[in-house]
N, C-alpha and C positions, 0 to 999 in steps of 0.2 A: 897741383899737377896729381899728386896721389889721389884727391878726392874725384877728379876727373876721371882717372883711371880705373878707380872703381865702379862710377856710375857707368862707363862703357862695358866694363865686364859685365855688370848686372844687366845692362841692354841686351847684349851679345847674347847673353845665357837666355833672356826670356824670348827672344826671336827664336833662336836655336830651339828652345822647347814647344813654342807654337808651331814651328814648322816638321819637327820631328813627334809632336803629340805627346808631349809630355802631361798633358793633363787629360789626354783622351780616354781614361779609365773613369774619369768623372763623368766626362760627356757620356760614354757608355753607361753609365748609371741612371743619369737623365734620360736617355733615350729608351732605357728598359723600362723605365717608371710611364713615360707617355705611350709606350707600345703596349703594355699592359692596359693602360686606360683604354686605348683604342678597341683592343681585341675584347673589352668589357661592356662596348657600346651597346645598347639595346637598341637603336633605330637610327635610321640612315642621318637624321640631322648630327645627332652624338657622333655618327660614325664618321660625317666629311669633317665637322668641327676639331674632332680629336685628331685625326689622319692631318688635318692643316698644321697643328702643333706639332705632331712626329716628323712630318716631312719639312717644316722650317729647322727643327732643331738637326735632323739627319742632313739636311743642306749644309747649314753650318760648319757641321762634323767634316763632311768630305772635301770643304776647301781648305782644310790643312793638308798640307801634302802627307804627313804621318799617318791620313786616314786610309794611303794606299796600301801599306803592309801592316796594317793594325790586326792584330789575331783578336777578333770578336770572340766573346765568350757569353753573352747573354742575350743576345736577340734571337731567339729561338725561330720565330715565324717571320725572318728577314732573310733572304736569299744571299750569301756571298759566296762567289765564285773567281777564281785567280786563272789566268792563262797560263799553261806550263812554262811559257818564255819570260814569265812575271815582268809583262808590260802592258797587261789589261787586268782590271777589276771590275767587275759587274754587281752592283748591289738592288737587289729588287725585290718587292712586296705586294700584296694586294690584299683588298677590302672586298668583303662580301656584302650585298645591298640585301634590302627587303625583299627584291622579287628574286633575289639569289643570282643575279648576275653580277660580274667581278669589275672593279677598276684594278687596272695595275701600275705601278710606280716604279722608274729604273733610272740610275745614274750609271754612267760609264766612268771609270777613274782610268786615267793610261798618262803615259810619258810620249811626249812628240819633241823629237831631238832634243833630251832631258830637260824639255818643260812639261810641268806638270799640268793637267789639263783634267777638268770634271765637267760631263755633259751630260744634263737630263733629257730622257727619252720620254716624251707626250704622248700618252695614250687618248686618241681620238678614233676608238674602233667604233665608237656610235654613229659616226659620219662616215665611215669609208666598208667597202666590201669587208665581210667576215674574214675570206683569205684572199687579201690582194695578191698578185703575180707580176707585180713589177717593183722596181726599186724605190725605197721608202727612207725616209730623214727622220733626225731624232724630234723633229716636228707633227711628223704624222704617222706616228707609231701604232700599230694595231692593236699592242698589249699582248703581255704572255708573262710567264715566269720560266727563266733561263736554270738550266741546272748543270750544264756542261759548254766547254769552250774550248776548241779546237784550233791551234793555228795551222794553217796551210799557205804554200807559196804559188801567188798566180804570176808568172813571170816573175817583175821585179818586186810585186807589191805582198806585203804580208797581210793575209786577211784569216778572220777570225770565225770558223762553224760555228754555230750555236744550236742546241738541243733543248728545247723546251716544251712548256704544257700551257694548255687553254682550259678554262674552264667550259666555255663554249656555251652550253644550254641544259638544261633538265634532262635532257635524256640522252646527250652526248656530249664526249670531251675531244680534245684535240692533242697530239703530241706533233711537233712541226721541227722540220730541220731549216737554219737560215744562215746567211753569210753575213758578218759585219766587218766594214772597212772604215778607213777614214780619208778626209780630204782636207787636210787643214785642220782647224778647228771641229769641223763638221763630222757628225757620226752618218754612215750610210747603210744600210740593210737590203740585201736582195743582190744576186748578181747571179747570171746564166751558168752556174757550175754544176747543178744536179741533173745528171743524164741519165733518164729513164727510159729504155729501150732508144726509138726514135728521136725522142722529144728532149728536149732540154728545158731547165726551169729555173727561176728565180729563188725558190724556196719551195719545200715541200708539206703539205700537211695533211696528215694521218687522224682522220675522225673516225671515232668509234664509240661504242656503248658506253655506257654510264657504268655498268653492272662490272665489269672488268678493266683491267691496267693492261695496256700496251708496252711492252719491254722494248726500250730504244735506247744505247747507250754507245760509247766508244770503248773498243777494245784496244789498249795500247801495246799489249803483244802481238796482236795481229794488223796492226795499223787500219780499223775498218770500223764503221759503225753497224753495231748488229742490233736486228731488232726481229720481233714477233711479225707475220705475216696474216694479213688480215682477211677474212673471208664472211659472208653473210650467216647468219644462224641456219639458214635453208635457202635452198634455190630462188624461192619466190620472194625473198626480200632482197635479191640483189639489188642495189642503188639506193637503199635505205641505210644510210650510214648510221644510223642510231642502233642498228641490228648487226652491226659488224663486230666480228670477235675474233682475238687470236685462235689460227685453228692447228697450232702445235708444227707448222712448218716455220722456217727462219729465212729472212732476206738479208743483204748487206750491202753497205756503201764502200767502194772502195778509191781511193784517192789515184787516179791516173789520168796523166797527161793533162794537168789542170783541171781536172773534172771529178766529182764524186759520182763513180758510176755504180749504178743499181745492178747487184748480181742476185739473181733469184735462187731460191732452194738451196740454200748453203748448209752446210752441217754446224750445229753449234755443238762447241765442247768446251770444258771448264779447263783444261790444262793445255799447255802448247805440246805440240808434238815431239816427241825425242825427249821431253824433259822426265828425268827419274823421280821416280815415287818410292817412298818407302812402307814394306809391308812385314806383317808377322806372319809366320808359317812355320808347320811343326817340320822338324828333322827326325825323318825315318828313322835313320840310324843310330841317333842317340836320344830319342823320344822328347826332346827339349824343343821349345820354343824360342825361334831366333828372327831377327830383322834382316830382312833382304832388300837390296835396292833393285827396282825393275824399270825397265825403259816403260813409258806410257806412250802407245801408240794408237790410234783410232781404227778399229776394225769396221768396216761397212758391212749391212748386214746380207748385200748381194755378193758378197766375197766367198767362195765356194771354201775357203782355208777358215773361215770366221766360224766361232763357236755354234751360230746359229745355223750352218750349213748350206750358205747361199741361198736364202731367200730374201727376195727384196719385199718390204714392207711399202706399203703406198696406203694413206689414210683416206677413207672414202666416205662420204655420208651416206645414211640410208636409202636415200631415194637414188644416186647413184648404183649403190650396191643391188636394188632392186631393177635398175636397168640391164647390169650387167647379167643378172641371172636369168634374166629373159633373153640375152642375147645367146647364152650358153646351154639352152633346151634342146637338147638332139632331135634333128627331124627324122623321121624314120625313112630308111631308104627303101627302095624296092623288096628285098630280101626280107626285112623286117616285117614289109607290109602282107607278105606271103604269110610268114610264120605266124603274126599276129592276126591272120584275118578272122573276123568275126564269123561262129557258127550260125548259118542263115536255117538250119532246120526248125521248123516249129517245135517249141520247147514242150507245148502242148502233146505233141505226138510223140515225145520220149518216154520210156517207161523203164525203171529199174529190172521190171521182169522181161526183157527183150530178149536176152540170151534164153531165159528158160522155154519160151514160144519157139525160139527157131528150133531147138533140140527136140520139143513135141512134134514139131512139123516133119523134120527130118524122120524121127521114129515111125511117124503114118505112113510116110514113103516107102520106107524100108517094107513095113508089114504088107504094102500092094503088091510090092514086087514078089515077097515070098509067095502071096497068095495064088498071085498068075502063073507062078511057075508049079506050083501043086495041082 
C-alpha cells in the first residue's frame, strides 16, 4: 500500500508539472535555440525548414496549459500579448522571404468555461484580397503581427479589438484594427463595429509610406484608440497610399453604443487633464528653489486667455498657402483707381526745365505790357 501510494504521488506530481509548466523553462531554451537558427537562415529553403522545426516545438509548448501565463524572457522576435482580462493570449511571429514578402504565424490561447484551448491562425494571404472586408476564420487568416489587445463588450458577448502591423510591400506598410471573438472552439476575426462617418466596417486598414511609422495605440486613461492622421505628401499624390504620411494631426476611435466611432482632429496630450505635476520654481522672497504641485490642464491655441494670445494654428501645405495668398490679394476699388491712375502724358514731352521756361515766358509778357504803356 505504501509503494502504491508513493507511485500515485509521483504520477500526480508529474501530471501537475506538465500542466503548470514545470519544465517550460527548458522548453523555452530549446525554442530560443531554434529561433536563433531560424533568424540566421540564408535563403528560403533554410528559413522554411527551420521555421517548421520552431513551429513544431512551439505548438508542443502551447499545448501545455502552463504556457498560458508563462513569462517568456528569451524569445525576443516573437510577439506575446495578453488581454487585460487575462482570458486570452496571442503568440505570433513572422519570417521574411528572399523577395521581401512576409509570412505570419499565430496561436491564440484562451479559456472557454475553464477549459484551456489553443488555436492556430493559418496565413493564406497569397490566396485572398490583401485587405479583406468580411469576417474570416482561423483557417483563412490574412496574416499580421498583433501588438495590442483590448476587450470590448458587444451585447452579452466579449470581443477583443486587435491592433496590428503588416509589411504589405516594398513601398508601403499597413497598420490595422480588427476584432476577434469566439464561437465554440473556433476563432473568428472581423465584425461591423468600426463606424467611420456614415459607414461601418468589419476592420480598418491604414496603408502608408514605408519611410515613416504611423502611431496607433490604445490610451487606457482616456479609453480611446489614438492615431496619426495620414495625408499624401502632396495633393497630386492623393490616392497613392505608398506616399501617405502623418500630417501632425490626430484622430481617435472611442467605443460608444457597441461601436468604435471615429473622432477626427482630436487633441493629443500626454497627461490626463487635472492631473497634478511637480515643478521646481524660484521663491522670490527667500531666493531658494522649491518644489510645487501645479494642476495640469490643456490650453487651446485659440483661447484668448492662453499664453499664445488666442491664435488658431492650422497646418497647411505650401500649395494650399499659395492658393490662400491669391485669394487675399486686395482688388483696387474706384477711389484707388483714381488715386493710382497712370500719368498718360508723353514722357518725352516732359522736362526738368519746364518751370524755368514758364518763368521766362511770363517775364517776356510783362516786358511787352510795360513797353506798350510807355
